[in-house]
C-alpha positions in Angstrom: 120.6 152.9 60.8 118.0 154.2 58.4 116.3 151.4 56.5 114.6 153.1 53.5 113.4 149.8 52.1 111.0 149.1 55.1 108.2 151.0 53.4 108.4 148.5 50.5 108.3 145.5 52.8 105.5 143.0 52.1 102.6 143.3 54.6 103.1 141.2 57.7 106.9 140.9 57.2 108.7 142.2 60.4 111.9 144.1 60.0 113.6 141.9 62.7 112.8 138.4 63.7 113.4 136.3 66.8 116.4 134.0 66.1 116.7 132.3 69.5 114.0 129.6 69.1 116.6 126.9 68.5 120.1 126.7 69.9 121.6 124.6 67.1 120.8 123.1 63.7 120.3 119.6 65.3 117.8 121.1 67.7 115.9 122.6 64.8 116.1 119.3 62.9 114.8 117.4 65.9 111.8 119.7 65.9 111.2 119.1 62.2 111.6 115.3 62.6 109.1 115.2 65.5 106.6 117.5 63.7 106.6 115.6 60.4 107.8 112.2 61.5 105.5 110.1 59.2 105.7 112.5 56.2 107.9 112.0 53.2 111.1 113.9 53.4 113.5 113.0 50.5 112.9 111.1 47.2 115.4 109.9 44.6 115.1 107.5 41.7 111.7 106.5 42.9 112.7 105.7 46.5 111.2 107.9 49.2 112.4 108.2 52.8 110.2 109.7 55.6 111.4 112.2 58.1 111.4 109.4 60.7 113.7 107.2 58.5 116.1 110.1 57.8 116.2 110.8 61.6 117.0 107.2 62.5 119.5 106.7 59.7 121.4 109.9 60.4 121.5 109.1 64.1 123.1 105.7 63.2 125.7 107.5 61.0 126.4 110.0 63.8 127.0 107.1 66.2 129.4 105.5 63.8 131.4 108.7 63.4 131.7 109.1 67.2 132.2 105.5 68.4 133.9 103.7 65.5 135.9 106.5 64.0 136.5 108.3 67.3 135.8 111.8 65.9 135.4 114.6 68.4 133.3 117.8 68.4 134.7 120.2 65.9 136.4 117.7 63.7 135.8 118.2 60.0 134.1 115.6 57.8 133.9 116.1 54.0 130.9 115.1 51.9 131.6 114.5 48.2 128.3 113.5 46.8 125.7 114.5 44.2 122.0 114.8 45.0 121.3 111.3 46.3 119.6 110.0 49.5 123.0 109.4 51.2 123.6 113.2 51.3 120.9 114.3 53.8 121.6 111.2 55.9 125.3 112.0 56.2 124.9 115.7 56.6 122.3 115.4 59.4 124.5 112.7 61.1 127.6 114.9 61.0 125.8 117.8 62.5 124.2 115.7 65.2 127.6 114.5 66.2 128.8 118.1 66.7 131.2 117.8 63.7 131.8 120.3 60.9 130.5 119.6 57.4 132.9 120.3 54.5 131.0 120.2 51.3 133.0 119.2 48.3 132.1 119.4 44.6 132.1 115.8 43.3 133.4 117.1 39.9 136.6 118.4 41.4 140.0 117.4 39.9 142.7 115.9 42.1 144.4 119.3 42.5 141.2 121.0 43.6 140.2 118.2 46.0 143.7 118.0 47.5 143.6 121.8 48.3 140.2 121.6 50.0 140.9 118.5 52.1 144.3 119.9 53.2 143.1 123.4 53.9 140.1 122.2 55.9 142.0 119.5 57.8 139.2 117.0 57.1 139.7 113.8 59.1 137.1 111.8 57.2 135.3 111.8 53.9 132.1 110.2 52.4 132.6 110.0 48.7 130.7 108.4 45.9 132.6 105.8 43.9 132.6 107.8 40.7 135.1 110.1 42.3 137.1 107.6 44.4 139.7 107.4 41.7 140.4 111.1 42.1 140.7 110.8 45.9 143.1 107.9 45.5 145.6 110.1 43.7 145.9 112.6 46.5 144.8 110.9 49.7 148.3 110.4 51.0 148.9 114.2 50.9 145.9 115.0 53.1 144.9 114.6 56.8 142.1 112.3 55.9 142.2 109.2 58.1 138.8 107.6 57.2 137.3 107.0 53.8 133.6 105.9 53.4 132.6 105.1 49.9 129.1 104.8 48.4 127.5 103.9 45.1 124.7 106.1 43.7 122.1 103.4 44.1 123.0 102.2 47.6 119.9 103.5 49.3 117.4 102.5 46.7 116.6 98.9 47.8 117.0 95.7 45.9 116.8 95.1 43.0 116.9 98.8 41.9 120.1 99.5 43.7 121.9 96.6 42.1 120.6 97.5 38.6 121.6 101.1 38.8 125.0 100.4 40.3 125.7 97.8 37.6 124.6 100.0 34.7 126.7 103.0 35.9 129.9 100.9 36.4 129.8 98.3 33.6 127.5 99.7 30.9 128.0 103.5 31.1 131.6 103.1 32.4 131.1 106.0 34.8 133.0 104.5 37.7 136.8 104.4 37.1 138.8 101.7 38.8 140.1 102.7 42.3 141.9 101.2 45.2 141.8 102.8 48.7 143.0 100.3 51.3 141.0 100.4 54.6 138.1 102.3 53.1 134.6 101.1 54.1 131.3 101.2 52.3 128.3 103.2 53.4 126.2 100.1 53.3 128.6 98.4 55.7 128.4 101.4 58.0 124.6 101.5 58.0 124.3 97.8 58.8 125.8 98.4 62.3 123.8 99.4 65.3 125.6 102.6 66.1 122.6 104.6 67.3 122.7 103.0 70.8 126.2 104.3 71.4 125.5 107.9 70.2 126.3 110.5 72.8 124.5 113.8 72.3 127.1 116.7 72.3 126.5 120.2 73.6 126.2 122.4 70.6 125.8 126.2 70.7 124.9 128.8 68.1 128.5 130.0 68.2 129.9 126.6 67.1 131.0 126.0 63.5 128.6 124.0 61.4 130.1 124.3 57.9 133.3 125.1 56.1 131.6 126.2 52.9 134.3 126.8 50.3 134.3 129.7 47.9 136.8 131.3 45.6 138.7 134.5 46.4 140.4 137.3 44.7 143.6 135.5 44.8 142.0 132.5 43.1 142.6 130.3 46.2 139.5 128.6 47.5 138.7 129.7 51.0 136.5 128.2 53.6 133.7 130.4 54.9 133.1 129.6 58.5 129.3 129.3 58.9 128.1 128.8 62.4 124.9 127.2 63.7 123.6 130.7 64.2 124.3 131.7 60.6 122.2 128.8 59.2 119.5 128.9 61.8 119.2 132.6 61.3 119.0 132.4 57.5 116.5 129.6 57.7 114.3 131.6 60.1 114.7 134.7 57.9 113.7 132.8 54.8 110.6 131.2 56.5 109.4 134.6 57.7 109.9 136.1 54.3 108.1 133.3 52.5 105.1 133.9 54.8 102.2 131.8 55.9 100.8 131.5 52.4 103.9 129.5 51.4 105.0 128.0 54.7 102.6 125.1 54.9 103.1 121.3 55.0 102.7 119.2 51.8 105.1 121.0 49.5 106.7 118.9 46.8 110.0 120.6 46.2 112.1 120.0 43.0 115.7 120.1 44.0 118.0 120.0 40.9 120.8 122.3 42.2 123.5 120.3 44.1 123.0 120.3 47.9 126.7 121.0 48.3 125.9 124.5 46.9 124.9 127.0 49.6 121.7 128.0 47.8 120.2 124.5 47.6 121.7 123.6 51.0 119.9 126.4 52.9 116.8 126.9 50.8 115.9 123.3 50.0 117.5 121.0 52.5 117.0 123.2 55.5 114.3 125.9 55.0 111.8 123.9 52.9 112.4 120.7 54.8 111.7 122.5 58.1 108.1 123.2 56.9 107.6 119.6 56.0 108.5 119.8 52.3 109.4 116.7 50.3 112.6 117.3 48.4 112.7 115.4 45.1 116.5 115.1 44.5 117.6 115.4 40.9 120.9 113.6 40.6 121.8 114.8 37.1 119.8 118.0 36.1 121.9 118.3 32.9 120.0 115.4 31.5 117.0 117.5 30.6 114.9 114.7 29.0 115.1 112.5 32.1 114.7 115.5 34.3 111.4 116.3 32.6 110.3 112.7 32.8 110.8 112.9 36.6 108.8 116.1 36.8 105.9 114.4 35.1 105.6 112.0 38.1 105.0 114.8 40.6 102.4 117.5 41.5 105.3 119.8 42.3 104.7 123.0 44.1 108.2 124.6 44.4 111.1 124.7 42.0 114.4 126.3 42.8 117.2 126.8 40.2 119.5 129.0 38.3 118.9 130.9 35.1 120.7 128.4 32.9 118.6 125.6 34.2 115.4 127.4 33.6 116.6 128.2 30.1 117.4 124.6 29.4 114.0 123.4 30.6 112.2 126.0 28.6 114.1 125.0 25.5 112.9 121.4 25.6 109.8 120.7 23.6 108.2 118.5 26.3 108.5 121.0 29.1 105.4 123.1 28.1 103.3 119.9 28.4 103.9 119.4 32.1 101.1 120.1 34.7 102.0 123.4 36.4 98.6 123.8 38.1 100.2 123.0 41.5 103.2 125.3 41.1 103.3 128.0 43.8 106.9 129.2 44.0 109.8 129.4 41.5 112.9 130.8 43.2 116.0 131.8 41.2 119.4 132.4 42.7 123.1 131.6 42.3 123.4 133.8 39.3 121.4 136.7 37.8 118.0 135.8 36.4 117.7 137.2 32.8 114.5 139.0 31.9 113.8 136.9 28.8 114.1 133.7 30.9 111.7 135.1 33.6 109.2 136.3 31.0 109.1 132.9 29.2 108.9 131.0 32.5 105.8 133.0 33.5 104.2 132.5 30.0 104.8 128.7 30.2 104.2 127.9 33.9 102.0 130.8 35.0 104.3 131.3 38.0 106.5 134.4 38.5 110.2 133.6 38.7 111.2 135.3 42.0 114.8 136.4 42.2 116.9 136.3 45.4 120.4 137.3 46.1 123.1 136.1 48.4 126.6 134.7 48.7 128.3 131.7 50.3 129.5 134.1 53.0 125.9 135.2 53.8 124.5 131.6 54.2 123.3 132.7 51.5 120.1 134.9 51.5 120.6 138.6 51.9 117.9 140.1 49.6 114.7 138.6 48.1 111.8 139.9 46.2 108.3 139.7 47.7 106.6 136.3 47.1 103.5 137.9 45.6 105.4 139.8 43.0 103.2 139.9 39.9 105.9 140.1 37.3 109.7 139.8 37.2 111.2 143.3 38.0 114.9 142.9 37.1 115.9 143.5 40.7 117.4 141.3 43.5 114.7 142.5 45.9 114.7 143.9 49.4 116.9 143.0 52.4 115.3 140.1 54.2 114.3 140.5 57.9 117.1 141.3 60.4 119.4 142.3 57.6 120.8 145.7 56.7 122.1 146.2 53.1 123.8 149.4 52.1 125.7 150.7 49.1 129.2 152.0 49.9 132.0 153.7 48.0 135.6 152.6 48.2 136.2 154.6 51.4 133.4 152.9 53.2 130.9 155.8 53.1 127.3 155.1 52.5 125.9 156.2 49.2 122.4 157.6 48.6 119.7 156.0 46.4 120.5 156.0 42.7 124.3 155.9 43.1 126.4 152.9 42.2 128.7 151.3 44.7 129.6 148.1 46.5 126.7 146.1 48.0 127.6 145.6 51.7 125.6 143.4 54.1 125.2 143.1 57.9 123.1 140.4 59.6 123.1 137.3 61.7 123.6 135.2 58.6 127.0 136.7 57.7 129.9 134.3 58.2 132.1 134.4 61.2 135.4 134.5 59.1 137.4 132.8 56.5 138.9 129.6 57.8 142.5 130.3 59.0 142.8 133.4 56.9 142.6 136.5 59.1 144.1 138.7 56.4 141.5 137.7 53.9 138.8 138.1 56.5 139.9 141.7 57.3 139.7 142.6 53.6 136.0 141.8 53.3 134.7 143.5 56.4 134.2 147.3 56.8 135.1 149.2 59.9 131.5 149.3 60.9 131.0 145.5 60.5 129.5 145.2 57.0 130.5 142.4 54.7 131.8 143.6 51.3 130.1 141.5 48.6 132.4 142.5 45.8 129.2 143.2 43.7 128.5 146.7 42.4 124.8 147.6 42.8 122.4 150.4 43.2 119.3 151.0 45.5 116.3 152.8 44.1 114.0 155.2 45.9 111.7 152.4 47.1 114.6 150.5 48.7 114.9 147.7 46.0 118.5 146.7 45.1 119.8 145.9 41.7 123.1 144.4 40.6 125.0 146.6 38.2 128.3 144.7 37.7 130.9 142.8 39.7 133.7 144.6 41.3 136.0 141.6 41.3 137.1 139.8 38.2 135.1 136.8 39.2 133.4 134.9 36.3 130.0 133.4 37.1 129.4 130.2 35.1 126.0 128.6 35.7 125.9 129.9 39.2 129.4 128.8 40.2 132.3 131.2 41.0 135.2 131.0 38.6 138.3 133.0 39.3 140.8 134.1 36.6 143.9 133.7 38.8 143.2 130.0 39.3 142.8 129.4 35.6 145.9 131.4 34.7 147.9 129.6 37.4 146.9 126.2 36.0 147.5 127.1 32.3 150.8 128.8 33.1 152.2 125.4 34.1 151.8 124.1 30.5 155.2 124.0 29.0 154.1 125.5 25.7 152.3 128.6 27.2 154.3 131.7 27.8 151.7 134.1 29.2 147.9 133.9 29.6 144.9 135.8 30.9 141.3 134.7 31.6 138.1 136.7 31.5 134.4 136.1 31.4 132.4 136.6 28.2 128.5 136.5 27.8 127.1 133.0 27.1 123.5 132.2 26.3 123.6 128.9 28.1 125.7 129.5 31.2 125.4 133.2 31.7 129.1 133.6 31.3 131.8 131.4 29.9 135.6 131.5 30.3 137.8 132.9 27.6 141.5 132.7 27.7 144.1 134.8 25.8 147.4 133.0 25.3 150.9 134.0 24.2 152.6 130.9 22.9 155.9 129.7 24.2 156.0 127.0 21.6 154.4 127.8 18.1 153.1 124.2 17.9 150.6 124.8 20.7 147.0 124.2 19.6 143.6 125.2 21.0 142.8 121.5 21.5 145.9 121.1 23.7 144.8 124.0 25.9 141.3 122.6 26.3 142.6 119.1 27.1 145.1 120.4 29.6 142.4 122.5 31.3 140.1 119.5 31.6 142.8 117.5 33.3 143.3 120.1 36.0 140.1 122.0 36.3 136.4 121.2 37.0 134.6 121.3 33.7 132.7 124.6 34.4 136.0 126.3 35.0 137.5 125.2 31.7 137.8 127.8 28.9 135.2 127.6 26.2 137.1 130.1 24.0 140.8 130.3 23.3 142.5 133.2 21.5 146.2 133.3 20.7 147.9 136.7 20.7 151.4 138.0 20.1 151.3 139.9 23.4 149.0 140.9 26.2 148.2 144.4 27.4 150.1 145.4 30.5 150.4 148.2 33.0 153.7 150.1 33.4 154.8 147.6 36.2 154.0 144.6 34.0 150.6 143.6 35.4 148.3 142.1 32.7 145.3 144.3 32.2 142.2 142.1 31.9 140.0 145.1 31.5 141.7 145.9 28.2 140.9 142.3 27.0 137.2 142.9 27.5 137.0 145.6 24.9 
């Protein structure tokens, strides 16, 4: 196939790269651990673990999963943690044991958590205590047989661990009471000598590594089946694209985006770790004052994030006083980077904000701008190595440069399928094997791609997918709501915010009731920010609510 963007490729970047250097993620990790064994790997709340320590701790966790819990290759294990040291230990351990990682948002409501655990068939879960109360409510309805709990400070060492855990539970009241019989603590698990009983499984590139959940047009969260090949390929593609000027040891990487999100998972935990980078884990990036205090401690060289995070940092008076002299790379993804944000970032930090594009289903990177881009260009970049991107019309025909159509992607990083959903899988692949992104875009004469709009009704709040059908399904269960519809509206802080239009079934219904009901059943970022009551909603002749008419 013609690849018109090749003429715009950065010098030295090959169109295709060799992907067979490693046969699995654990094999790639083993190479990383051996290469950088004594170097720092992850830091959180002032505690730093080396690659050697992460290797040994994750091996111990892998042995526990195999021998004590009896889990077999291919079994699913859920991780429901924020950015804390337990996350990389658990993730690497699960993968070493040949098991499948199911990443879970720790802010999920009971309803959302129940769906993901049931759909994935997870047999075990590692969960931090702040969310254990939520798990307790729905555990009996799932296939989960083993529950491992952890406190945020468990890996920090005495006395810091005791202090942080005490403050969170008894001072800040952030840990609701919970009771899950037969659950075990992460600290208990790690006290055992399970490494000696670890049995190395045979893992191939075709084996499943992750069930990475994403929303769908029906509003039902689906598991994208990401294989070891998908992740190894995308990691390799990213490293080639970053080039030798960036891929050197000694990077200090600021990691504020949650590692359960595909962008942070692949870019930070895998790609930047694989070149010996130290990931500084930010547990609560919404606490901007403390986030900036943490930044003051480091001579950071790489920052990854989403537009809303960059905006929040720039808005704080102390951010401009940080030392940016070591900053080499700022990478934005997860949602569109706004020109004003990119301009102000360059003015304050002296570093160009490089935009990349991808989806959960593409592991995620599909397009990226050159790393030596002098200024933000308003585009998502060029297809990365070994990737073909095209613009197609609704019939599946390729469109020429300058014409708007759906962005479609083919490459080794594209998911295998949606977990146990062959019909949904068929909908997103073209006859010639391209993945339909659902995003409308355009390619210019140089081969750069630009997002024009989204084909689907998806709402993008701070980089997270929000689907109207899910919100409408929840709100429709409220006894005072007759009809409702949800759309996305522009928001200066989150890119987009959810707005709902409601026809009352009971005239006493108030906006506060709608918001409160939403918060009980939806993760906070999915909750409506705006509520508008109407006498009726626009409909098609067959009675379908027309969301497009509500956007006027």
